[in-house]
RODREN-895650 format. One record per residue: residue in three letters; x, y, z of N, C-alpha, C in turn. Coordinates in pm, whole numbers, plus 32768, in hexadecimal, padded with zeros to 4 digits. Layout:
N
ALAXYZXYZXYZ ...
//
This chain:
265
MET8602867179A9858586B5799B857286FF7A27 GLU8548878579FA854587EB7A3C84EE88127A8D HIS84F8883D7B17846C88487B57843388A47B2C PRO83A588B47B0C8349890B7AF3831389547B5D ARG82F989BE7B2182C08A327B87822E8A267BB6 ARG81F98A027B42816989EE7B4D8128896A7AE8 ILE80DC893F7B04807988D97AB77FF788ED7AAE GLY7FB889327A567F3B896A7A297F1E89E47AA8 LYS7EC689BA7AFD7E888A1B7B647ED089FE7BF6 TYR7F3B899E7BFA7F9E89887C60801189B37C6D GLU80428A157CB780C98A637CDC811489FD7D27 ILE819389D47CED81EA898A7D28823089AB7D8F GLU8234899A7E16827589B37E8882F589847EB8 GLU830989227E97836A88B37EE5838E88157E9B TYR840988147E7B8403876B7E458408871F7EB4 LEU83B786B77ED283C386577F43841A85D37F17 GLY843E85BF7E99845885287E80841784F77E29 GLY846184657E0C842F84227DA7848883AD7D4D GLY846583737D1C84B083087CD48464831A7C2E MET840A82A87C1F83C482A57BA8838B83467B69 SER834D83717BE7830483CD7BD1835D84367C4F ARG833C84C57C33835A852C7C8782E9856B7CE5 VAL82F2856C7D5E82A885BA7DBC82A886447DD5 TYR824E86717DC3825C87257E02820587347E69 ARG821287A07EC881AF87E17F108185885D7EAC ALA810588647EAC80C988EF7E42805789217E78 ARG802189887E567FA889ED7E847F6389E27DFF ASP7EDA89CD7E327E5F89BD7DD27E3F8A557DA3 THR7E728A937D5D7E658B2F7D7E7DB58B697D69 LEU7D688B027D417CEC8B267D387C938B407DC6 ILE7CC98ABB7E157C808AD17E887CDB8AB97F05 GLY7D578ACB7F017DE48AF17F557DF38A657F99 ARG7DC189EA7F467DDE897F7FC87E6889517F94 THR7EB789017FF57F3388E07FE47F1E88767FBB VAL7F6B88307F5C7F3787977F227FE5875C7EFF ALA7FE386F17ECF805C86AB7EB5802A86897E10 VAL80A286C07DB780A0868E7D11810586307D10 LYS80DE85D07CDB814B85527CB08156855A7C25 ILE81B285667BD181EB85867B48822D85077B21 LEU81FB84A57A9F824384747A7082C584857A2D THR8338844E7A4383D3847079F783A3847A7983 ASP841684A2793F83FE8484789B842783FF7879 GLU847E83AF78CB84AC83297896843C82BE78A4 ALA83F9830B792683578297793E830882BC78C2 THR82FA834478978288834C783982B7832E77C4 ALA8329830B77B3834A82CB771E832382257727 ASP830E81F3778382E3815E77B28274814B778C PRO823281347737818D8125772F816C80C87796 GLU818E808377DA81638017782D816F806478BC ALA81CE80BF78FD81DE8109796981618182795B LYS816081BA78D68110822A78D5806681EF78F4 ALA8042816A78A07FBD815878BC7FB18136794F ARG800880FE799E801A80D17A117FE181557A72 PHE803681C97A4C801A82437A927F7482847A82 LEU7F5E82887A277F0882BE79FA7E7B825E7A24 ARG7E8B81CF7A237E3D816D7A657E1B81837AEE GLU7EAD818E7B497E9181B97BCE7E47822B7BF9 ALA7E67828D7B9D7DF883437BC17D7A82F87BA9 GLN7D5C82BA7B5A7CD4829D7B447C84825D7B9F LEU7CD582047BB77C9C817C7C4D7C9981D37C83 ALA7D06821D7CEB7D1E82637D777CB982D47D64 GLY7C92830B7CC97C3483857CD47BA583657CEF SER7B8282DE7CE07B0682CF7CC77AEA82817D71 LEU7B3382897DB67B39823B7E507B2A82F87EC4 SER7AD182C17F287AC383307F727A8382F8800F HIS7B1082EA806E7AEC82A380DD7B6E8302813B GLU7B51830E81B17BC18331821D7C2683038214 ASN7C44829082327CB0823D81FC7D0E823A8181 VAL7CCE827B81137D0F8268809B7D2B82F28073 MET7DA38324803F7DD0837D80067D8B83B07FB7 SER7D6984337FA07D0984647F427D3E84A77EBC VAL7D3F84887E5E7D5684957DD17CEF85167DB3 TYR7D1A858B7D917CD085F57D837CD186147CD7 ASP7D3585F97C987D4586307C047D8585D37BAF PHE7D9785AA7B327E13859D7AD77E2285B37A5A GLY7E5E85CE7A1E7E6B85E979767F0C85ED795A GLU7F08863C78EB7F9C862278B77FC686B478A9 ALA804C86C578CC807D874A78B580F1873E7878 ASP8114878C77FA818F878377AB81B386DA7789 GLY814286B0777B814B8619772F814F85C377A1 ARG815C85FF78378186858F789F8113858578F2 PRO80F785047904806C84F1796E8089852679FD PHE802985317A3A804685787ACB7FAA85447B1F MET7FBA854F7B787F56852B7BCA7F4F85B47C6C VAL7EDF85C37C7C7EE586137CEE7E9485DE7D7A THR7EE785DF7DED7E9785937E687E9385E17EE6 GLU7E5E85CC7F277E5D85FF7F9D7EE186087FF8 PHE7F12867280107FA98666804A7F9D864180D9 LEU7FEA85D9810D7FE585978180806885B181D3 ARG803A85DC824080A8860E82B780B185848327 GLY8137854B831181768500837B81E184928323 GLU81AE841B833D821E83BC82F981BB833F82C4 ASP822082DE828D81FD8250826481F5820082BE LEU81C8818782D781A681308335823C80F28358 LYS828880E482FA830980B0831A836B80F28370 HIS836A8175835C83C281EF8386835581EF842F ALA82DC81D48443829C81E184AC82CF818B8503 LEU82D6810484EC830180898531838380948546 LYS83D980C184ED847880DB85168480813E8578 ALA842C81AB85758428821185F783EA81F68688 ASN83B3817A8675834A814F86FB82C581E48717 ARG82BC81EF86948223824786AA81AD82258710 PHE81A6818186E6814B814D87258197811287D7 HIS8138815088498185811888A4814080CA8906 THR80CB808588CC8085801488F0804E7FD388A0 MET80277F4F88BF7FEA7ED588727F7E7F218837 GLU7F277F4F888E7EB47F8788687E9E80028807 ASP7F16805087F57F2780AF879F7F3780698726 LYS7FA67FF7870D7FB07FB186877F3C7F658649 LEU7EE77F5286947E6A7F0A86A07E0E7F67863B ARG7E147FE8868E7DC58035866D7DD0807C85DB ALA7E49806F85BD7E82808885457E75801F84E5 ALA7E787FAB85027E5E7F1F84957DCB7F2E8483 LEU7D6D7F5384DD7CD17F5C84C97CC67FB38447 GLN7CE9802F84547CF1809783F07D3D80578381 ILE7D99801683407DC57FE482F47D677F7A82B5 ALA7D297F1283127CC17EAD82F67C407EFC82AE LYS7C1D7F7082DD7BA47FAB82A27BD17FD2821A ALA7C3F802382197C5D803F81887C567FFA811A LEU7C9D7F5C814A7CA87F0880F47C197EC180CF GLU7BBA7EC381287B247E8981277AE57EDF80C7 TYR7AFC7F5B80C17AC67FCC80757AE07FB97FE9 ILE7B487F9D7FA17B997FA17F407B867F3B7EFD HIS7B827E9D7F5F7B4D7E167F0C7AB57E397EF2 GLN7A3D7E867F5079B37E8D7F4979C27F027E98 GLN7A1A7F2C7E8B7A027F847DF97A487F307D7E GLY7A7B7E957DB07AA67E537D437B487E647D23 ILE7B8C7E867D8A7C307EB77D5E7C757E4F7DE4 ILE7CE97E287D927D1D7DDF7DEA7DD47E347DEB HIS7DEC7E497E5C7E4E7E9D7E4B7ED87E597E43 ARG7F017DE97E3D7F7D7D7E7E1E7FEE7DD07E45 ASP7FFE7E477EAC80837E4A7EC6806E7EA67F59 ILE80527E657FAC80257E70802B80B47E6380A4 LYS80ED7EC380BB81507EDC810F816E7F59815C PRO81BA7F5881B681C17FE1822A81E5806481C1 GLU822480468163823B80BE811D81C080F880C8 ASN817080CA80A080F8810180838076810580D1 VAL80B380E9815A8034813A81C3808981A881FD HIS802B820F820A804782A1824F800482C682CA LEU806982D8830D804482F983A1804E837C83BF SER7FB483D483C47FCD848283CE7FCC849E8464 VAL800C8508846E8004854B84F57FB3852B8548 ASN7F33852584E97ECE84FA85987E8C84A58584 GLY7EF1842285517EE183A1855F7E8183598522 THR7E4F83AB84B47DF4837A84267E51830983D7 ILE7E2A82B183AF7E73825B834A7E3E828182AC LYS7E68827B82767E5F828B81DC7EB88201817D LEU7E6181D181457E93817380E77EC281BF8076 MET7F4681A580227F7881D67FC47F8C81967F44 ASP7FB981A17EC47FFE81657E787FB9810D7E44 PHE7F7281167DE87F1680B27D807F5080BE7D15 GLY7FDA80BC7D01802980B17C72801D80297C35 ILE800E7FB37C8E7FFF7F317C3D7F827EFC7C57 ALA7F287F447CA77E867F257CCB7E597ED47C38 LYS7E007E6D7C4F7DA17E377BF97D017E317C10 THR7CD27E717BB57C3E7E347B977BF87DC97B75 ARG7B937D897B817B3E7D327B4C7B5E7D2E7AC4 ASP7B4B7DA87A877B5E7DBE79E77BC67DAD79BB LEU7C577E057A0E7CB27E1D79B47D2D7DF97A1D THR7DA27DD279DF7E1C7DD07A137E837E0879B5 LEU7ED27E2E79E77F3D7E8479A17FCF7E3179A8 THR7FC17DCD79EE80357D6379E0805A7D147983 ARG80CB7CFF794B80D57C9578DB80D87C2A7906 ALA809C7BC578DA80817B3478EA81077AEC790B GLY80E07A907974814F7A6279D381C27AB87A10 TYR81AF7B567A1081FD7B6F7A4D81EE7BBF7AE2 THR82157B9F7B3882167BA87BE1821C7C1D7C0D MET81CE7C727C2481C87D0E7C9281987CFD7CE5 GLY81DA7D3E7D3281B87D867DD6825A7D797E18 THR82587D737E7982C27D9B7EDA82D57D147F2C PRO836D7CD17F0283847C357F3483467BEB7F90 TYR836D7C55801583477C22809A82BA7C1E80BA TYR824E7C49806981DE7C5B806F81947C0A803A MET81CA7BC97FD7817B7B927F6E81567AF27F9D ALA80BF7ADB7F8F80827A527F8F80DA79FC7F39 PRO80D079747F4A80ED79117EFF80CF79097E91 GLU806879427E6B803179257E0B8052797B7DA4 GLN806D79DE7DEA80BC7A777D80814F7A417D8B VAL818479F47DA2820779E07DB58236794C7D23 MET81BF79287D1E819E78A87CD2815E78DA7C3D GLY815179737C41810579B37BC0809379977BA1 ARG802E79447C057FA979277BE47F5F79B67BE2 ASP7ED6798C7BD27EA079F87BCD7E6F7A2C7C5D VAL7E617AA07C717E6A7ADF7CF77DF37B057D03 THR7DB47AE57D907D127B1D7DA47D327B757E25 HIS7CC67BB87E657CD57C0F7ED37D267BC27F56 LEU7D1E7B397F397D5A7AFC7FA37DE87AFC7FBB ALA7E237B367F5E7EBA7B5E7F537EB17BD17FAA ASP7E7A7C297F9C7E777CAA80037E5A7C7C8077 ILE7E007C1980A77DFB7BF581477E6D7BB7816A TYR7ECF7B6781227F567B05813F7F8F7B818177 ALA7FA77BD4810B801F7C5B810F7FFE7CAC8184 PHE7F6F7CB681B77F357D0182387F817CC682C1 GLY7F6B7C2D82917F917BF6830280167BE68312 ILE80967BCA82CD80F97C0982F0811C7C8E831E MET80BC7CEA82EE80F47D8D82FC80B27D7283BC LEU80477D3483D280237D28844280987D0584B1 TYR80CB7C92847681487C5B84F181A17CC884CE GLU81CA7CE3848A822D7D5A8483821C7DCC84E4 MET819B7E0A84DA81607E5B853C816E7E4B85B1 CYS81427DB785DC81417D91867681D17D7086B6 VAL821F7D42864082C87D16868D83227D67866E GLY83017DCD860C83767E1A85F583E77DE78583 SER83CA7D4C855184367D3284E683D17CD58497 LYS84017CC2840F83B57C5083B383B97BD283EE PRO83527B7583D483447AE483E383D67A95839A ILE83EB7AC1833D84467A6A82E884C47ABD82E3 GLN854B7A6C830685D17AC882FA86077A71825E ALA863F7ABA821286727A5C81A186EB7ACA8145 ASP87457A7D810E87B07AD580F187A47AF38070 THR87547A908022873F7AA77F8086BA7A7F7F76 VAL867C7AB97EFD85DD7AB97EC685D57A2A7EBE GLU864679C07EAE85F5792C7E9885EC79127F2F GLN864179327F75860378F07FF3858179378030 LEU857E799A801584FC79E8803F8492799F7FFF PHE848E79A07F89841D79417F4883F9789D7F59 TYR848178767F90846277F07FD9841B77D88043 ALA8428784A809C83FC7865812D8378788180FB ILE835478CF80BE82B478FB809B827578798069 LEU82A67815802E825A77A97FE78274775C8020 HIS82CD7742809782D276C080E782D876AE8167 THR8304773B81AE8318773A823E829F7772827C PRO825A772782F181F5775D832B822377C88399 LEU8199782A83AD81CA78BC83DF81D878658472 ASP823478A484B78239788C854D81F279168594 VAL818D791D85DA814B797D8615818279A586BE SER81EE794886E08203794C8753825079EC876C PRO827179FD872882B87A94873F824B7AF7872A VAL81D17AE6870D817D7B308715812E7B458790 ARG812B7ADD87E180F47AB3885E81407AF988C9 GLN81DE7ACE88B1820E7B098917823D7B878917 ALA82037BE288A681F47C7988A581837CAD88F9 GLY812D7C5288FF80C37C88894B803A7C788913 ALA80317C4B88927FCB7C5288487F4D7BE28895 PRO7ED37BFB88947E667BA188C47E6A7B2E8867 GLU7E517AC788947E427A45884E7DFF7A5A87D3 ALA7D8C7AAB87E97D4D7AB1875E7D7C7B0E86FC ILE7DD77B3387167E2D7B9686BF7E887B2A8698 CYS7EC27ACE86E47F2D7A7186AB7EDA7A1A864C ALA7E7C7A00865E7E3B799C861F7E1579BD85A6 LEU7DE77A3685987DBB7AA7851A7E3D7AAD84EC VAL7ED07ADA84EF7F3C7ACD84B57F487A51845D GLU7F3F79DF84A47F61794684767EF4792E8413 ARG7E8B794E840A7DF3793483A47E407990831D CYS7E5E7A17835A7E7E7A6382D67F077A458261 ALA7F4D79FE82D77FC579FD827D7FCC7949824B ALA7F77790D825B7F2F788782247F7B787A8183 LYS7FC1780D8184800077BF81007F6877D7808C ASP7F0777AB80B47EAD7763804A7E3E77F48093 PRO7E15782E80177DAD789B80177D5078748058 ALA7D0777EF80477C8977C6808F7C8877B3812B GLN7D0F77CA81607D1377CE81CD7D0E784C821B ARG7D2A78B681CE7D11793781F87C98797D8207 PRO7C8779F082777C077A2D825A7BE07A5681D0 GLN7B657A4381BA7B517A5181437B147AD58121 SER7B097B2D817F7AFA7BB6816A7B257C1A81CF PHE7B517C8581C17B577CFF82057B147D048254 ALA7A927CE782737A227CE982BE7A427C97832E GLU7A5E7C1183177A8C7BB5839B7B077BF783CB VAL7B737C41839F7BE37C6483C67BBE7CE3842A ARG7B6B7D1184057B4D7DAE84317AFD7D6584B8 GLU7AA47D1B84A57A627CE0853A7AD17CBE85B4 VAL7B1F7C8085767B977C6285D17BB67CC6862A LEU7BF27D1D85C77C4A7DA6860D7BD77E12863A SER7B5F7DF386467B0D7E5F86767AEE7E218719 
//
């Protein structure tokens, strides 16, 4: 797949990277705005399920409007390949921000966590379950604004593009019900948020495993130890929040991100 010079009204300026899709910095020639253009590769375009997921992501994300959710401006097809156009984000994802110690205080970390919770509260209000909450899907802009990204495996109340019995998501942040291949509700996002909040506070994941089997066993059977969160200087209310969010039983978790937001506020 050669790098295009232009996609419709978007003039391609720089290749940024990608896997199943290629991402470019581009310029909207009509209004002069810098954007990101994401184009599905030929291989992924040939896979009907991958193509359907890509288009569904564009439709879902394009229907959202929130300061902490990445904006999708446009989507379509060019030369038979689907593309979507999003706001161009300057900064880095949360995974790299944590590695680089961008958050200097616990207060900085909790301010970022509050923005993530607000984004997730909003998408849940729109009937969308993200299902792949992880640091790589959270962007930290240079001005400190958090943006939730990547709705590639998101689910609505009406539709899911996942094969029956097939587990999707990133293993470390999967809720027990995801690991077991059960029907996933918004409470799986709350679990993943709890694991990510632990990681934000402590600087490392709560589970160390050499194999996926060990990881899944721990997710299903090993209670989360929140003492490292406490030792990192988090308030007791945050320690309790992490513990509740990461409960094995979905009924023991906060039942909405409104509850989570109230604690973080």
